[in-house]
C-alpha positions as CSV (number, residue, x, y, z in Angstrom):
1,M,152.8,240.3,118.9
2,P,152.7,239.2,122.5
3,K,154.6,236.2,123.7
4,I,153.0,232.9,124.8
5,N,154.1,230.6,127.5
6,N,156.9,228.2,126.6
7,H,155.0,225.2,127.8
8,I,151.9,226.1,125.8
9,L,154.0,226.5,122.6
10,S,155.7,223.2,123.2
11,I,152.4,221.4,123.5
12,L,151.1,223.2,120.4
13,I,154.2,222.0,118.5
14,L,153.7,218.4,119.6
15,I,150.1,218.4,118.6
16,E,151.0,220.0,115.3
17,T,153.6,217.3,114.6
18,I,151.1,214.5,115.2
19,I,148.5,216.1,113.0
20,I,151.0,216.7,110.2
21,K,152.2,213.1,110.3
22,L,148.7,211.8,110.1
23,F,148.1,214.2,107.2
24,Q,151.2,212.9,105.4
25,F,150.3,209.2,105.4
26,L,146.5,209.5,105.2
27,I,146.0,212.3,102.6
28,L,149.2,213.1,100.7
29,P,149.5,211.4,97.3
30,E,152.2,208.8,96.5
31,K,154.3,211.3,94.4
32,Y,155.0,213.2,97.7
33,F,157.1,210.1,98.8
34,Y,159.1,209.8,95.6
35,D,162.5,210.6,97.0
36,S,161.8,208.8,100.3
37,N,160.9,205.6,98.4
38,I,164.1,205.7,96.4
39,I,166.1,206.0,99.7
40,L,164.1,203.2,101.3
41,G,164.5,201.0,98.2
42,I,168.3,201.4,98.4
43,I,168.3,200.6,102.1
44,N,166.2,197.5,101.6
45,G,168.1,196.4,98.5
46,T,165.3,196.8,96.0
47,Y,166.6,199.9,94.2
48,L,169.9,201.0,92.7
49,S,171.0,204.6,92.6
50,G,174.1,206.7,93.2
51,G,175.0,210.2,94.1
52,S,173.2,212.0,97.0
53,F,170.6,209.2,97.2
54,L,173.2,206.6,97.8
55,F,174.9,208.9,100.4
56,A,171.6,209.4,102.2
57,A,170.7,205.7,102.1
58,N,174.1,204.7,103.5
59,F,173.7,207.3,106.3
60,F,170.3,205.9,107.3
61,K,171.6,202.3,107.1
62,K,174.3,203.2,109.7
63,I,171.9,204.7,112.2
64,N,169.1,202.1,111.7
65,I,169.5,200.5,115.1
66,F,165.8,199.8,115.3
67,H,165.8,198.0,112.0
68,F,163.0,200.2,110.4
69,T,161.7,198.9,107.1
70,S,158.9,201.4,106.3
71,L,158.6,205.1,105.5
72,A,156.1,205.6,108.3
73,E,158.4,204.1,110.9
74,W,161.3,206.4,109.8
75,S,159.0,209.4,109.5
76,W,157.5,209.1,113.0
77,F,160.9,208.4,114.6
78,I,162.7,211.3,112.9
79,S,159.8,213.8,113.7
80,I,159.6,212.8,117.4
81,V,163.4,213.0,117.9
82,F,163.9,216.4,116.2
83,T,160.7,218.0,117.4
84,I,161.8,217.3,121.0
85,L,165.2,218.6,120.1
86,I,163.7,221.9,118.8
87,I,161.5,222.2,121.9
88,Y,164.5,221.7,124.1
89,Y,166.6,224.4,122.4
90,L,163.6,226.7,121.7
91,K,163.9,230.3,122.9
92,I,160.5,232.0,123.0
93,T,160.3,235.2,120.9
94,S,157.5,237.4,119.7
95,R,157.7,235.4,116.4
96,Y,156.0,232.3,117.7
97,L,153.7,232.1,114.6
98,F,156.9,231.9,112.5
99,I,158.2,229.1,114.8
100,I,155.0,227.2,114.5
101,A,155.0,227.6,110.7
102,S,158.6,226.6,110.5
103,V,158.0,223.4,112.5
104,A,155.1,222.6,110.3
105,L,157.3,222.9,107.2
106,L,160.0,220.8,108.8
107,N,157.6,218.0,109.6
108,V,156.2,218.1,106.1
109,Y,159.4,218.4,104.1
110,V,162.4,217.6,106.3
111,F,161.6,215.2,109.2
112,N,161.3,212.2,107.0
113,L,163.4,209.5,105.3
114,S,164.9,212.2,103.1
115,K,168.0,214.0,102.0
116,D,166.8,217.1,103.6
117,I,167.0,215.7,107.2
118,I,170.7,215.2,106.5
119,Q,171.0,218.8,105.4
120,F,169.2,219.8,108.6
121,L,171.8,217.9,110.6
122,I,174.6,219.7,108.7
123,F,173.0,223.1,109.5
124,L,172.5,222.0,113.1
125,L,176.2,221.1,113.3
126,I,177.1,224.6,111.9
127,F,174.7,226.1,114.5
128,F,176.7,224.5,117.3
129,V,179.9,225.7,115.8
130,L,178.6,229.3,115.6
131,K,177.2,229.2,119.1
132,N,180.5,228.1,120.6
133,K,181.8,231.0,122.7
134,K,185.3,229.5,123.0
135,L,186.0,229.6,119.3
136,K,187.2,232.8,117.6
137,S,185.3,234.0,114.6
138,Y,187.9,233.0,112.0
139,Y,188.1,229.4,113.5
140,K,184.3,229.2,113.1
141,L,184.6,230.4,109.5
142,I,187.2,227.7,108.8
143,L,185.1,225.0,110.4
144,C,182.0,226.1,108.5
145,F,183.9,226.2,105.2
146,L,185.3,222.6,105.9
147,I,181.8,221.3,106.7
148,F,180.3,222.7,103.5
149,L,183.3,221.4,101.5
150,Y,182.9,217.9,102.9
151,E,179.2,218.1,102.0
152,A,180.0,219.2,98.5
153,L,182.5,216.3,98.0
154,N,180.1,213.7,99.4
155,F,176.5,214.9,99.2
156,R,175.5,218.0,97.3
157,I,178.2,219.3,95.0
158,Y,176.8,222.9,94.7
159,Y,177.4,223.4,98.5
160,G,181.0,223.9,97.4
161,I,179.9,227.2,95.9
162,I,178.2,228.1,99.2
163,A,181.5,227.4,101.0
164,I,183.4,229.7,98.8
165,T,180.7,232.4,98.9
166,L,180.5,232.2,102.7
167,V,184.2,233.1,103.0
168,I,183.9,235.9,100.4
169,I,180.7,237.4,101.9
170,Y,182.2,237.2,105.4
171,F,185.3,239.2,104.5
172,L,183.2,241.7,102.4
173,Y,180.9,242.3,105.3
174,N,183.7,242.4,107.8
175,F,185.5,245.0,105.7
176,Y,182.4,247.0,105.0
177,I,181.1,247.4,108.5
178,K,184.5,248.5,109.8
179,K,184.4,251.3,107.2
180,Q,180.9,252.5,107.9
181,S,179.4,254.3,110.8
182,K,175.9,253.5,109.5
183,I,175.0,250.6,107.2
184,N,173.6,251.6,103.8
185,I,171.4,248.6,103.0
186,C,171.1,249.3,99.3
187,K,174.9,249.7,98.9
188,L,175.5,246.5,100.9
189,I,173.1,244.5,98.7
190,F,174.7,245.9,95.5
191,L,178.2,245.0,96.7
192,T,177.0,241.5,97.8
193,I,175.5,240.7,94.3
194,L,178.4,242.3,92.5
195,I,181.0,240.2,94.4
196,F,178.9,237.1,93.7
197,F,178.8,237.8,90.0
198,I,182.6,238.3,90.0
199,E,182.9,234.9,91.8
200,I,180.8,233.2,89.1
201,Y,182.8,234.9,86.3
202,A,186.0,233.8,88.0
203,I,184.7,230.2,87.8
204,K,184.1,230.8,84.1
205,I,187.8,231.7,83.6
206,I,189.3,229.1,85.9
207,S,187.0,226.1,85.1
208,Y,184.7,226.6,82.1
209,E,183.6,223.0,82.3
210,N,182.2,223.7,85.7
211,Y,180.8,227.1,84.8
212,I,178.4,225.8,82.2
213,P,176.6,223.4,84.6
214,I,176.2,226.2,87.1
215,I,174.6,228.8,84.8
216,T,172.4,226.2,83.1
217,A,171.5,224.4,86.4
218,R,167.8,225.4,86.4
219,S,167.2,225.0,82.7
220,S,168.8,221.5,82.6
221,V,166.7,220.3,85.5
222,N,163.5,221.8,84.2
223,E,164.0,220.8,80.5
224,F,161.8,217.7,80.8
225,R,159.4,219.1,83.5
226,L,157.7,221.9,81.6
227,E,154.5,220.0,80.9
228,S,154.6,217.9,84.1
229,I,151.5,218.2,86.4
230,N,154.0,217.8,89.3
231,A,155.9,221.0,88.5
232,I,153.2,223.5,89.2
233,T,155.6,226.0,90.9
234,I,158.4,225.6,88.4
235,I,160.7,228.6,87.9
236,I,161.3,229.3,84.2
237,D,164.1,231.8,83.3
238,L,162.2,234.7,81.7
239,L,165.0,235.7,79.5
240,G,165.5,232.2,78.1
241,E,168.4,229.8,78.7
242,N,171.6,231.2,80.0
243,T,173.6,231.0,76.8
244,N,176.0,233.7,77.9
245,Y,177.0,235.6,81.0
246,L,174.9,238.7,80.4
247,I,171.7,236.6,80.1
248,F,172.7,234.8,83.2
249,I,173.0,238.1,85.1
250,G,169.6,239.3,83.8
251,N,167.9,236.0,84.7
252,Y,169.6,236.0,88.1
253,L,168.4,239.5,89.1
254,I,164.9,238.7,87.9
255,N,164.8,235.4,89.8
256,A,166.2,237.0,92.9
257,I,163.1,239.3,93.1
258,R,160.8,236.4,92.2
259,I,162.2,234.2,94.9
260,M,162.3,236.8,97.6
261,L,158.8,238.1,96.7
262,P,157.0,235.1,95.2
263,I,153.7,236.8,94.6
264,E,153.4,235.1,91.2
265,L,152.3,232.0,93.2
266,L,148.9,233.7,93.5
267,L,148.4,232.7,89.9
268,K,148.8,229.1,90.9
269,G,146.0,229.1,93.5
270,I,145.1,230.5,96.9
271,K,146.6,227.4,98.6
272,Y,150.0,229.0,98.1
273,I,149.2,232.1,100.1
274,P,150.8,230.7,103.3
275,F,154.0,230.0,101.4
276,I,154.0,233.5,100.0
277,I,153.6,235.1,103.4
278,Y,156.2,232.8,104.9
279,Q,158.8,233.7,102.2
280,I,158.1,237.4,102.3
281,F,158.4,237.4,106.0
282,I,161.9,235.8,105.8
283,S,163.0,238.2,103.1
284,Y,161.8,241.2,105.1
285,R,163.5,240.1,108.3
286,I,166.8,239.3,106.6
287,L,166.8,242.7,104.8
288,K,165.9,244.5,108.0
289,G,168.6,242.6,109.9
290,L,171.3,243.6,107.4
291,K,171.1,247.1,108.9
292,K,172.3,245.7,112.2
293,I,175.2,243.6,111.2
294,N,178.0,243.7,113.7
295,N,181.1,241.6,114.7
296,E,178.9,239.3,116.8
297,N,176.4,238.3,114.1
298,I,178.3,238.8,110.9
299,L,179.1,235.1,110.3
300,W,175.4,234.1,110.8
301,F,174.3,236.6,108.2
302,A,177.2,235.6,105.8
303,L,176.0,232.0,106.0
304,V,172.3,232.8,105.3
305,I,173.1,235.3,102.5
306,S,175.4,232.7,100.9
307,F,172.7,230.1,101.0
308,L,170.2,232.5,99.3
309,L,172.7,233.7,96.7
310,V,173.3,230.1,95.5
311,S,169.7,229.0,95.9
312,I,168.7,231.7,93.3
313,I,170.8,229.8,90.8
314,F,169.9,226.2,91.6
315,E,166.3,226.0,92.8
316,P,164.2,224.7,89.9
317,D,160.8,225.6,91.6
318,F,159.3,227.3,94.6
319,G,158.5,224.0,96.2
320,S,162.1,223.0,96.2
321,L,163.1,226.4,97.6
322,I,160.7,226.1,100.5
323,R,161.8,222.5,101.2
324,H,165.5,223.3,101.3
325,E,164.9,226.6,103.1
326,A,163.0,224.7,105.8
327,A,166.2,222.8,106.7
328,L,167.9,226.2,107.2
329,T,165.0,227.9,109.1
330,L,165.5,226.5,112.6
331,P,167.8,227.2,114.2
332,L,169.8,229.4,111.9
333,L,167.2,231.9,110.6
334,E,165.5,232.3,114.0
335,I,168.9,233.2,115.4
336,V,169.4,235.8,112.7
337,F,166.0,237.2,113.4
338,L,166.9,237.8,117.0
339,T,169.2,240.6,116.0
340,N,166.1,242.6,115.0
341,S,164.5,242.3,118.5
342,K,163.7,245.6,120.3
343,K,164.2,243.9,123.7
344,G,167.7,243.8,125.1
345,S,167.3,240.3,126.4
346,E,166.6,239.0,122.9
347,K,169.4,241.0,121.3
348,N,171.9,239.2,123.5
349,E,170.5,235.7,122.8
350,I,172.7,235.3,119.7
351,N,175.7,235.0,122.1
352,D,174.0,232.7,124.7
């Protein structure tokens, strides 16, 4: 697909942002703003909550220098700031349709008064760590681990598993690529999943009280959502609740395929076709990129793969998957995709 001019793409993104924001506040139903209203209520002192909602509310309180009091004010402000940031750091590639789609998702799901914009900032921080030429690879790994660990302790607890998985996958890939003259993608995927299953089993042995909430994460969240009209894209474990480790493995492998290739959403309606195409494209590019892992991009791939491995356990529905994946998409996924480029100039962008 041919490239388009950087200025034209920037204008398209700005127009897209304005249209999406108008769509949000003129057309979308109130249920879309459920999480945002909770955060806003905590900020304005009209709602009480704890956990990640409280963390997000306190974060927005600290940066509220303009004294915003409505969702619209926050949403427009966040979208303008981060859309300009994306345009500033944007590198034109042949995947401009993917960039436009990603920015659309970001404006719908992330660039709002939400927990996901905080997650985006965390990934952005990691992006700058990984792009730092002065830091050696193992220092970058340590910093990324500490960032995720801090997030797990203060914001989203399951990111602690991502932190551990990141380290394990990094060393697995680092060891594997040094031993291979050519990457066997099937073998690499098998080893990745095997190591991840061993990690989960190790948690079972070390801390059984933490192991149970992990393997029952999806079923516990979805228990009271089965008949909800707001849970159209819910992911139900086909083998039933994970009452033992073998059932967990079976459900995990099935859900991995369902998440990477979400064609079942066609049964929910044609409106989900763009999401299906978007997810399949991401899955395809990641799998293709795994063949080209090297010492320069290994940490990028380890991070993305760790995110996906943990998401397969915790995401209760396809909507949540897309929302959380959107926070990862730019800049991290786009950088990973650059490793697949046929043009030498794009191959080297990962080290710019």
